[in-house]
C-alpha positions as a printed NumPy array, in Angstrom:
array([[ 67.824, -19.526, -20.091],
       [ 70.382, -17.626, -22.192],
       [ 70.685, -17.842, -25.953],
       [ 73.399, -20.497, -25.964],
       [ 71.384, -22.769, -23.678],
       [ 68.264, -22.412, -25.827],
       [ 70.278, -23.279, -28.937],
       [ 71.901, -26.297, -27.279],
       [ 68.573, -27.583, -25.961],
       [ 66.842, -27.297, -29.342],
       [ 69.871, -28.856, -31.039],
       [ 69.709, -31.74 , -28.572],
       [ 66.026, -32.304, -29.413],
       [ 66.8  , -32.829, -33.1  ],
       [ 70.284, -34.328, -32.763],
       [ 69.234, -37.026, -30.286],
       [ 66.642, -38.373, -32.746],
       [ 69.547, -40.292, -34.314],
       [ 69.847, -42.357, -31.131],
       [ 66.127, -43.016, -30.665],
       [ 65.492, -43.919, -34.303],
       [ 68.593, -46.135, -34.444],
       [ 67.432, -48.089, -31.397],
       [ 63.86 , -48.212, -32.702],
       [ 64.43 , -49.243, -36.317],
       [ 67.953, -50.484, -36.993],
       [ 67.425, -53.923, -35.425],
       [ 64.168, -54.404, -37.332],
       [ 65.747, -53.224, -40.589],
       [ 68.766, -55.431, -39.907],
       [ 66.519, -58.469, -39.492],
       [ 65.04 , -57.773, -42.929],
       [ 68.186, -57.135, -44.951],
       [ 70.882, -59.163, -43.136],
       [ 71.634, -62.57 , -44.642],
       [ 72.562, -63.859, -41.172],
       [ 69.638, -63.14 , -38.832],
       [ 71.753, -63.277, -35.659],
       [ 73.506, -60.129, -36.944],
       [ 70.235, -58.159, -36.983],
       [ 71.287, -55.904, -34.101],
       [ 74.794, -55.312, -35.488],
       [ 73.819, -51.852, -36.877],
       [ 72.543, -50.819, -33.424],
       [ 75.72 , -52.114, -31.818],
       [ 77.917, -50.307, -34.339],
       [ 76.146, -47.069, -33.432],
       [ 77.306, -47.611, -29.855],
       [ 80.785, -48.658, -31.013],
       [ 81.061, -45.452, -33.055],
       [ 80.244, -43.439, -29.967],
       [ 82.757, -45.366, -27.856],
       [ 85.712, -45.055, -30.216],
       [ 85.1  , -41.405, -31.06 ],
       [ 84.333, -39.944, -27.616],
       [ 87.874, -38.885, -26.742],
       [ 88.642, -37.734, -30.305],
       [ 85.465, -35.615, -30.327],
       [ 86.648, -33.811, -27.195],
       [ 90.09 , -33.286, -28.72 ],
       [ 88.617, -31.836, -31.908],
       [ 86.452, -29.426, -29.932],
       [ 89.427, -28.332, -27.866],
       [ 91.091, -27.253, -31.127],
       [ 88.255, -25.783, -33.203],
       [ 85.703, -24.859, -30.533],
       [ 82.327, -26.31 , -29.68 ],
       [ 80.334, -24.482, -32.365],
       [ 82.324, -25.845, -35.321],
       [ 82.57 , -29.251, -33.648],
       [ 78.805, -29.522, -33.19 ],
       [ 78.135, -28.255, -36.742],
       [ 80.616, -30.774, -38.136],
       [ 78.825, -33.565, -36.248],
       [ 75.389, -32.414, -37.444],
       [ 76.465, -32.385, -41.094],
       [ 78.135, -35.78 , -40.738],
       [ 75.055, -37.272, -39.081],
       [ 72.799, -35.91 , -41.814],
       [ 74.995, -37.416, -44.537],
       [ 75.09 , -40.724, -42.641],
       [ 71.281, -40.73 , -42.509],
       [ 71.122, -40.271, -46.283],
       [ 73.563, -43.16 , -46.641],
       [ 71.271, -45.218, -44.418],
       [ 68.269, -44.403, -46.626],
       [ 70.222, -45.438, -49.733],
       [ 71.417, -48.648, -48.057],
       [ 67.851, -49.625, -47.15 ],
       [ 66.63 , -48.944, -50.689],
       [ 69.398, -51.196, -52.025],
       [ 68.969, -53.841, -49.292],
       [ 72.681, -53.386, -48.56 ],
       [ 73.379, -54.502, -44.996],
       [ 77.054, -53.469, -45.015],
       [ 76.29 , -49.9  , -46.113],
       [ 73.551, -49.683, -43.489],
       [ 76.036, -50.787, -40.813],
       [ 78.486, -48.097, -41.971],
       [ 75.779, -45.428, -41.76 ],
       [ 74.963, -46.462, -38.176],
       [ 78.663, -46.415, -37.259],
       [ 78.99 , -42.825, -38.555],
       [ 75.814, -41.804, -36.731],
       [ 77.421, -43.152, -33.564],
       [ 80.498, -41.026, -34.181],
       [ 78.231, -37.996, -34.442],
       [ 76.664, -38.989, -31.126],
       [ 80.117, -38.774, -29.515],
       [ 79.996, -35.04 , -30.208],
       [ 76.42 , -34.806, -28.954],
       [ 77.538, -36.159, -25.591],
       [ 79.459, -32.89 , -25.242],
       [ 76.218, -30.894, -25.223],
       [ 75.925, -31.318, -21.445],
       [ 79.369, -29.814, -20.874],
       [ 78.594, -26.935, -23.236],
       [ 75.331, -26.334, -21.358],
       [ 77.208, -26.105, -18.06 ],
       [ 79.65 , -23.647, -19.599],
       [ 76.807, -21.465, -20.897],
       [ 75.6  , -20.42 , -17.435],
       [ 77.05 , -19.393, -14.081],
       [ 78.641, -22.26 , -12.192],
       [ 75.897, -22.474,  -9.566],
       [ 73.261, -22.833, -12.302],
       [ 75.051, -25.642, -14.14 ],
       [ 73.02 , -28.529, -12.633],
       [ 69.763, -26.88 , -13.685],
       [ 71.114, -26.217, -17.185],
       [ 72.097, -29.868, -17.549],
       [ 68.668, -30.974, -16.3  ],
       [ 66.974, -28.782, -18.914],
       [ 69.21 , -30.254, -21.604],
       [ 68.469, -33.828, -20.505],
       [ 64.732, -33.165, -20.71 ],
       [ 65.286, -32.54 , -24.422],
       [ 65.933, -36.272, -24.684],
       [ 62.302, -36.981, -23.819],
       [ 61.017, -34.604, -26.522],
       [ 63.491, -36.137, -28.945],
       [ 62.311, -39.679, -28.205],
       [ 58.672, -38.917, -28.93 ],
       [ 59.518, -36.733, -31.931],
       [ 61.915, -39.227, -33.488],
       [ 59.957, -42.427, -32.988],
       [ 56.563, -40.93 , -33.874],
       [ 57.945, -39.284, -37.01 ],
       [ 59.762, -42.469, -38.029],
       [ 56.47 , -44.341, -37.798],
       [ 54.568, -41.792, -39.868],
       [ 57.209, -41.58 , -42.607],
       [ 58.163, -45.265, -42.915],
       [ 55.946, -45.624, -46.011],
       [ 56.811, -42.223, -47.465],
       [ 58.634, -43.82 , -50.418],
       [ 56.412, -46.467, -52.057],
       [ 57.948, -49.956, -52.145],
       [ 60.866, -48.849, -49.944],
       [ 59.837, -49.39 , -46.324],
       [ 61.753, -47.219, -43.788],
       [ 63.616, -45.201, -46.418],
       [ 61.329, -42.271, -45.608],
       [ 62.202, -42.596, -41.915],
       [ 65.895, -42.126, -42.654],
       [ 65.251, -39.235, -45.05 ],
       [ 63.371, -37.566, -42.229],
       [ 66.282, -38.323, -39.873],
       [ 68.629, -36.614, -42.348],
       [ 66.486, -33.473, -42.089],
       [ 66.295, -33.643, -38.297],
       [ 70.051, -34.071, -37.81 ],
       [ 70.758, -31.23 , -40.23 ],
       [ 68.674, -28.717, -38.225],
       [ 71.293, -28.329, -35.421],
       [ 73.831, -27.179, -38.045],
       [ 71.54 , -24.205, -38.732],
       [ 70.778, -23.501, -35.066],
       [ 74.41 , -23.758, -33.977],
       [ 75.438, -21.14 , -36.497],
       [ 74.134, -18.668, -33.881],
       [ 75.926, -20.369, -30.967],
       [ 78.695, -18.278, -29.426],
       [ 81.869, -20.073, -28.425],
       [ 83.205, -19.504, -24.952],
       [ 86.926, -19.397, -25.57 ],
       [ 87.575, -20.029, -21.873],
       [ 85.83 , -23.377, -22.254],
       [ 88.467, -24.676, -24.65 ],
       [ 90.688, -27.207, -22.956],
       [ 94.124, -28.609, -23.552],
       [ 93.536, -32.338, -23.599],
       [ 97.224, -33.002, -24.202],
       [ 98.138, -31.884, -20.723],
       [ 97.549, -35.194, -18.976],
       [100.941, -35.745, -17.349],
       [100.042, -34.188, -14.022],
       [ 98.67 , -35.616, -10.783],
       [ 98.683, -39.254,  -9.756],
       [ 99.32 , -42.143, -12.077],
       [ 96.271, -43.508, -13.864],
       [ 96.297, -46.819, -11.984],
       [ 96.319, -45.007,  -8.649],
       [ 93.157, -43.197,  -9.672],
       [ 91.432, -46.263, -11.122],
       [ 91.959, -48.538,  -8.122],
       [ 90.375, -46.185,  -5.634],
       [ 87.331, -48.016,  -4.192],
       [ 85.017, -45.079,  -4.894],
       [ 86.299, -44.704,  -8.466],
       [ 85.721, -48.411,  -9.092],
       [ 82.261, -48.142,  -7.548],
       [ 81.382, -45.197,  -9.786],
       [ 82.724, -46.757, -12.993],
       [ 81.228, -50.203, -12.372],
       [ 77.808, -48.721, -11.55 ],
       [ 77.817, -46.512, -14.673],
       [ 79.293, -49.106, -17.027],
       [ 77.074, -52.038, -16.09 ],
       [ 73.964, -49.886, -15.802],
       [ 74.615, -48.81 , -19.388],
       [ 75.451, -52.415, -20.385],
       [ 72.218, -53.874, -18.969],
       [ 70.14 , -51.03 , -20.392],
       [ 71.75 , -51.259, -23.843],
       [ 71.623, -55.081, -23.88 ],
       [ 67.876, -55.193, -23.215],
       [ 66.873, -52.041, -25.084],
       [ 68.683, -53.156, -28.25 ],
       [ 66.811, -56.468, -28.198],
       [ 63.38 , -55.002, -27.365],
       [ 62.259, -54.119, -30.94 ],
       [ 63.25 , -57.579, -32.171],
       [ 61.632, -59.34 , -29.245],
       [ 58.377, -57.358, -29.453],
       [ 57.915, -56.75 , -33.175],
       [ 59.682, -59.688, -34.826],
       [ 59.259, -62.508, -32.301],
       [ 56.055, -61.589, -30.459],
       [ 54.45 , -60.046, -33.594],
       [ 53.409, -56.851, -31.82 ],
       [ 52.774, -53.77 , -33.949],
       [ 55.469, -51.235, -34.708],
       [ 53.307, -48.579, -33.042],
       [ 53.2  , -50.526, -29.763],
       [ 56.934, -51.223, -29.958],
       [ 57.624, -47.535, -30.566],
       [ 55.488, -46.431, -27.614],
       [ 57.31 , -48.81 , -25.266],
       [ 60.662, -47.378, -26.375],
       [ 59.361, -43.814, -26.04 ],
       [ 58.257, -44.437, -22.465],
       [ 61.57 , -46.162, -21.772],
       [ 63.556, -43.121, -22.941],
       [ 61.262, -40.849, -20.912],
       [ 61.97 , -43.014, -17.857],
       [ 65.703, -42.701, -18.554],
       [ 65.738, -38.902, -18.506],
       [ 62.759, -37.615, -16.522],
       [ 64.038, -38.669, -13.058],
       [ 67.126, -36.49 , -13.633],
       [ 65.157, -33.55 , -12.252],
       [ 65.123, -35.162,  -8.806],
       [ 67.993, -37.68 ,  -8.849],
       [ 70.523, -35.035,  -7.787],
       [ 68.425, -34.046,  -4.777],
       [ 67.929, -37.704,  -3.833],
       [ 71.686, -38.318,  -3.979],
       [ 72.289, -35.285,  -1.794],
       [ 69.754, -36.501,   0.777],
       [ 70.406, -40.252,   0.825],
       [ 73.947, -40.587,  -0.575],
       [ 75.378, -42.148,  -3.728],
       [ 75.404, -45.736,  -2.463],
       [ 71.76 , -45.82 ,  -1.353],
       [ 70.551, -44.418,  -4.684],
       [ 72.679, -47.014,  -6.49 ],
       [ 71.032, -49.771,  -4.456],
       [ 67.648, -48.364,  -5.477],
       [ 68.775, -48.419,  -9.119],
       [ 69.755, -52.087,  -8.826],
       [ 66.37 , -52.873,  -7.247],
       [ 64.572, -51.29 , -10.204],
       [ 66.607, -53.4  , -12.637],
       [ 65.665, -56.481, -10.596],
       [ 61.996, -55.592, -11.209],
       [ 62.712, -55.589, -14.964],
       [ 64.301, -59.04 , -14.747],
       [ 61.496, -60.52 , -12.631],
       [ 58.867, -59.298, -15.099],
       [ 60.563, -61.287, -17.864],
       [ 59.565, -64.483, -16.052],
       [ 55.894, -63.822, -16.787],
       [ 53.945, -63.826, -20.053],
       [ 55.448, -61.397, -22.581],
       [ 52.478, -59.109, -23.035],
       [ 52.445, -55.518, -24.248],
       [ 51.848, -54.226, -20.707],
       [ 54.663, -56.419, -19.389],
       [ 57.178, -54.976, -21.853],
       [ 56.013, -51.453, -21.067],
       [ 56.411, -51.737, -17.282],
       [ 59.711, -53.621, -17.624],
       [ 61.25 , -51.02 , -19.946],
       [ 60.071, -48.163, -17.708],
       [ 61.814, -49.726, -14.701],
       [ 64.855, -50.357, -16.902],
       [ 64.975, -46.613, -17.613],
       [ 64.55 , -45.68 , -13.948],
       [ 67.28 , -48.109, -12.872],
       [ 69.698, -46.797, -15.492],
       [ 69.061, -43.21 , -14.41 ],
       [ 69.7  , -43.846, -10.709],
       [ 72.873, -45.838, -11.357],
       [ 74.325, -43.698, -14.149],
       [ 73.644, -40.313, -12.538],
       [ 74.966, -41.577,  -9.187],
       [ 78.067, -43.007, -10.85 ],
       [ 78.714, -39.872, -12.885],
       [ 78.358, -37.544,  -9.9  ],
       [ 80.494, -39.837,  -7.715],
       [ 83.387, -40.159, -10.154],
       [ 84.033, -36.392, -10.113],
       [ 84.771, -36.665,  -6.378],
       [ 87.597, -39.146,  -6.933],
       [ 90.161, -37.023,  -8.768],
       [ 91.971, -33.716,  -8.454],
       [ 91.565, -30.838, -10.904],
       [ 94.831, -31.63 , -12.683],
       [ 93.768, -35.285, -13.087],
       [ 90.296, -34.721, -14.52 ],
       [ 91.011, -35.282, -18.215],
       [ 92.667, -38.67 , -17.828],
       [ 90.137, -39.732, -15.164],
       [ 87.154, -38.678, -17.256],
       [ 88.718, -40.221, -20.345],
       [ 89.212, -43.654, -18.804],
       [ 85.735, -43.488, -17.252],
       [ 84.086, -42.805, -20.628],
       [ 86.245, -45.416, -22.36 ],
       [ 85.194, -48.132, -19.894],
       [ 81.515, -47.121, -19.878],
       [ 81.042, -46.904, -23.64 ],
       [ 83.185, -49.95 , -24.42 ],
       [ 81.142, -52.029, -21.977],
       [ 77.955, -50.651, -23.486],
       [ 79.18 , -51.452, -27.002],
       [ 80.   , -55.062, -26.102],
       [ 76.566, -55.498, -24.533],
       [ 74.831, -54.04 , -27.56 ],
       [ 76.908, -56.17 , -29.949],
       [ 75.923, -59.366, -28.163],
       [ 72.201, -58.566, -27.808],
       [ 71.04 , -59.86 , -31.186],
       [ 73.132, -63.025, -30.969],
       [ 71.949, -63.879, -27.442],
       [ 68.299, -63.22 , -28.321],
       [ 68.475, -65.346, -31.477],
       [ 70.06 , -68.245, -29.571],
       [ 67.992, -68.047, -26.389],
       [ 64.919, -66.015, -25.358],
       [ 63.85 , -62.693, -23.833],
       [ 63.667, -64.313, -20.389],
       [ 67.181, -65.744, -20.67 ],
       [ 68.529, -62.359, -21.776],
       [ 67.182, -60.802, -18.615],
       [ 68.596, -63.564, -16.409],
       [ 72.027, -63.074, -18.009],
       [ 72.067, -59.57 , -16.469],
       [ 71.977, -60.854, -12.871],
       [ 75.794, -61.287, -12.472],
       [ 76.294, -57.656, -13.527],
       [ 73.906, -56.488, -10.813],
       [ 75.743, -58.646,  -8.269],
       [ 79.023, -57.007,  -9.303],
       [ 77.502, -53.535,  -8.864],
       [ 76.266, -54.441,  -5.372],
       [ 79.675, -55.871,  -4.454],
       [ 81.508, -52.721,  -5.621],
       [ 79.166, -50.494,  -3.576],
       [ 79.461, -52.668,  -0.458],
       [ 83.263, -52.901,  -0.766],
       [ 83.697, -49.132,  -1.215],
       [ 81.447, -48.389,   1.762],
       [ 83.344, -50.826,   4.016],
       [ 86.782, -49.513,   3.   ],
       [ 85.627, -45.903,   3.4  ],
       [ 84.543, -46.62 ,   6.982],
       [ 87.975, -48.113,   7.737],
       [ 89.64 , -44.949,   6.418]])
């Protein structure tokens, strides 16, 4: 653990609270201040949209000004967006609240670069361990963010949840202080404009293994985002469960998303990408089956834990597989199109969550995910068959 890695890990703890608190509260707040109730999850979806549209630009900015200034810029922007969110809640202004969530999502696009910075902070052979340490920060962040949001929701009398977003402003500002001591690795700067080398983009995309990797990652994120976005509304608003119970379910879900990362790499190495993807699909099937039973607190908890496990197996397998499908000179355009597809798919799923839930039910939402799982299975099976022929 060198200094840079410590700084990045601590920054991730505080910076990632924007994601956990947005998922936890924005749908509930949206249901209270939106004039059209089906748009309750729009703020959550806009957070994801902000991440999707800013991912490539965030990488470009960092390639020009370095990671340290890029991360500090994102931290300051996220803190200001949190203050805007607090003001919007106090004024019952749904549009301003949506804008604050969109900007928070843009800040998250920079935070996704933490894992690359972590890998660059250590020797190449230690990169997987550094990334695992960084991902564990997500678990700490989930419990810190959601617990603190609960405790501070009544901080400002007569303005429910304003205190939560004031606290988020403080949390997201902390990385700006920590990252002041981060040392840029000038060798890590990349020229993202140099994308005219290697094979054409369509040649890369239509490789069976590339399609398998992208489909597994994209639809794992879509299913996870679709159900996770709707969970607070389904539990707290529709089933009248307490905010504390809803928060604990989301905390355990986020823990289930990140904790398996310590062993997922070893499992992939032992059993192969395809087998671990099949296991991920099976875990998502468990989540769907549980929705057919009575929607109790325990049911939500187990379902969201398996949702986290399934996402982890599929996303980590997809991410590690996609890097095997391109040459060094093709990596920027391959990674760019991968992230664009994954986050756009995730954004669409998140955008539709509130509408689907308001028009149908929690059970129907889960059943809607079945075709996506079928598509993942088909892409794995097809890639395996074609690889054997080659």
